[in-house]
C-alpha positions in Angstrom: -14.7 -36.4 16.3 -12.8 -33.4 17.4 -14.2 -30.1 16.0 -11.9 -27.9 14.1 -12.3 -24.4 12.6 -11.7 -24.4 8.8 -9.2 -21.6 8.0 -7.8 -21.6 4.5 -4.2 -20.4 4.4 -3.4 -17.4 2.2 -0.2 -16.8 0.3 2.3 -14.7 2.2 2.8 -11.2 0.9 5.9 -10.7 -1.1 8.6 -8.9 0.9 9.9 -5.6 -0.6 13.6 -5.7 -1.5 15.9 -4.3 1.2 19.4 -2.8 0.7 21.5 -2.2 3.9 18.4 -2.6 6.0 16.5 0.1 4.1 13.3 -0.7 2.1 14.0 0.3 -1.5 10.9 1.7 -3.3 9.9 -0.3 -6.4 10.5 1.3 -9.7 7.5 2.7 -11.6 4.1 3.5 -10.3 3.0 1.8 -7.0 0.8 -1.3 -7.3 -2.4 -2.0 -5.3 -1.4 -4.4 -2.5 -3.4 -7.7 -2.2 -6.0 -8.0 0.5 -4.6 -10.6 2.9 -7.9 -11.1 4.9 -9.8 -12.3 1.8 -10.9 -15.9 2.0 -10.4 -16.4 5.8 -13.2 -16.1 8.4 -13.5 -12.8 10.3 -14.0 -12.7 14.1 -17.7 -12.7 13.7 -17.7 -15.9 11.6 -15.2 -17.4 14.0 -17.5 -16.6 17.0 -20.5 -18.2 15.1 -18.5 -21.4 14.4 -17.3 -21.5 18.0 -20.9 -21.1 19.4 -22.2 -23.8 16.9 -19.5 -26.3 18.1 -20.2 -25.4 21.7 -23.9 -26.1 21.3 -23.0 -29.4 19.6 -20.8 -30.4 22.5 -23.5 -29.5 25.0 -26.0 -31.7 23.1 -23.6 -34.6 22.9 -22.9 -34.3 26.6 -26.6 -34.3 27.4 -27.2 -37.3 25.2 -24.3 -39.2 26.8 -25.6 -38.5 30.3 -29.1 -39.6 29.3 -27.8 -42.8 27.7 -25.7 -43.6 30.7 -28.6 -43.0 33.1 -30.9 -45.1 30.9 -28.4 -47.9 30.7 -27.8 -47.7 34.5 -31.6 -47.9 35.2 -32.1 -50.7 32.8 -29.3 -52.7 34.5 -30.9 -52.1 37.9 -34.3 -53.1 36.7 -32.9 -56.3 35.1 -31.2 -57.2 38.3 -34.2 -56.5 40.4 -36.4 -58.7 38.3 -33.9 -61.5 38.4 -33.3 -61.3 42.1 -36.9 -60.8 43.2 -37.6 -64.4 42.3 -35.0 -65.5 44.8 -35.9 -63.0 47.5 -37.9 -65.3 49.6 -35.1 -67.9 50.0 -32.1 -65.6 50.0 -33.7 -62.3 51.1 -30.8 -61.1 53.2 -28.1 -62.4 50.9 -29.8 -61.2 47.7 -30.5 -57.7 49.3 -26.8 -57.3 50.1 -25.7 -58.5 46.7 -28.2 -56.1 45.1 -26.9 -53.1 47.1 -23.3 -54.1 46.3 -24.0 -54.4 42.6 -26.0 -51.2 42.5 -23.0 -49.4 44.2 -20.7 -50.9 41.6 -23.0 -49.8 38.7 -23.2 -46.3 40.3 -19.4 -46.1 40.5 -19.1 -47.2 36.9 -21.7 -44.6 35.8 -19.8 -41.9 37.8 -16.5 -42.9 36.1 -18.2 -42.7 32.7 -19.8 -39.4 33.5 -16.4 -38.0 34.7 -14.7 -39.3 31.5 -17.4 -37.8 29.3 -17.3 -34.4 31.1 -13.5 -34.4 30.9 -13.6 -35.1 27.2 -16.1 -32.4 26.6 -14.0 -29.9 28.6 -10.9 -30.8 26.6 -12.7 -30.4 23.3 -14.1 -27.1 24.4 -10.6 -25.9 25.4 -9.3 -27.0 22.0 -12.1 -25.1 20.3 -11.3 -22.0 22.3 -7.6 -22.2 21.3 -8.5 -22.6 17.6 -10.9 -19.7 17.7 -8.2 -17.5 19.5 -5.6 -18.5 16.9 -7.9 -17.8 14.0 -8.8 -14.4 15.5 -5.1 -13.6 16.1 -4.2 -14.5 12.5 -7.0 -12.3 11.2 -5.9 -9.3 13.3 -2.3 -9.8 12.1 -3.4 -9.9 8.5 -5.6 -6.8 9.1 -2.7 -4.9 10.5 -0.5 -5.9 7.5 -3.3 -4.7 5.2 -3.4 -1.3 6.9 0.4 -1.0 6.8 0.5 -1.9 3.1 -2.3 0.6 2.4 -0.4 3.3 4.2 2.7 2.6 2.3 0.8 2.6 -1.0 -0.8 6.0 -0.1 2.6 7.5 0.7 4.1 6.2 -2.5 1.2 7.4 -4.6 1.3 10.9 -3.0 5.0 11.0 -3.5 4.6 10.1 -7.2 1.9 12.7 -7.7 4.1 15.3 -6.0 7.0 14.4 -8.3 4.9 14.8 -11.4 3.7 18.2 -10.2 7.4 19.2 -9.5 8.4 18.1 -13.0 5.6 20.1 -14.5 6.5 23.2 -12.6 10.2 22.8 -13.6 9.2 22.5 -17.3 7.1 25.6 -16.9 9.9 27.5 -15.4 12.3 26.4 -18.1 9.8 27.5 -20.8 9.3 30.9 -19.0 13.1 31.4 -18.8 13.5 30.5 -22.5 10.8 33.1 -23.4 12.6 35.7 -21.3 16.0 35.0 -22.9 14.4 35.2 -26.4 12.8 38.6 -25.5 16.1 40.0 -24.2 18.0 38.9 -27.3 15.4 40.5 -29.5 15.6 43.7 -27.5 19.4 43.6 -27.6 19.3 43.2 -31.4 16.9 46.2 -31.8 19.1 48.3 -29.5 22.2 47.4 -31.6 20.4 48.3 -34.8 19.3 51.6 -33.3 22.9 52.5 -32.2 24.1 51.6 -35.7 21.5 53.8 -37.4 22.4 56.7 -35.0 26.1 56.3 -35.8 25.4 56.3 -39.6 23.3 59.5 -39.3 25.9 61.2 -37.3 28.7 60.4 -39.8 26.5 61.6 -42.7 25.7 64.9 -41.0 29.3 65.6 -40.2 30.4 64.9 -43.7 27.7 67.2 -45.1 28.9 69.9 -42.8 32.4 69.5 -44.2 33.7 68.1 -41.0 36.3 65.4 -40.9 35.2 62.6 -38.6 38.0 60.5 -37.2 37.5 56.8 -37.2 37.5 56.6 -33.4 34.7 59.3 -33.2 32.7 57.6 -36.0 32.5 54.4 -34.0 29.8 54.1 -31.4 30.1 51.7 -28.5 27.6 48.9 -28.7 25.6 47.9 -25.7 26.7 44.8 -23.7 25.0 41.6 -24.5 22.6 40.7 -21.6 
């Protein structure tokens, strides 16, 4: 029977959704891509299968040749034994017939050998094609695995970078809030100081018997930061 390499097909990887020819990143954290080369023979296993089938073909070819040669010799011996008894009476005729029949047997054997060698050559060519196809499929899956791994690494790094940026933005917002609060507290203290100074000035003027106009008694407050 014709040798075949057993290669189990794998499910095709799901294609990423595309919008206007651009691959849209999936929502949420990236997921680990499946390993496409799992479950199929690698080039080393393919080469081992190829060599095993090649040795089997060589052994079958050798056995076929030996069988044809043994059959051919057996036929010759049978004819010699049969014709030797008639050799004395029909020596010339029997000798010619023997040679003619031997030539016919040789031709048949040659035809059989040629057919056997042709069949072995065709099977070896099929085996080489199957091995090459299996190796090509493995290499394609390996390239797809590497591409998927690269995309996964890029998305993972981008997600980590986004998390870091969000943390930095939150920290800056907190720092800005603390600064605003400190400025507001400083402003309130400054306003209270101005009010106390104004009250002391008015009291001193009144004690000295001076009339303080309302415009002079008012003190400009500092501007709100």
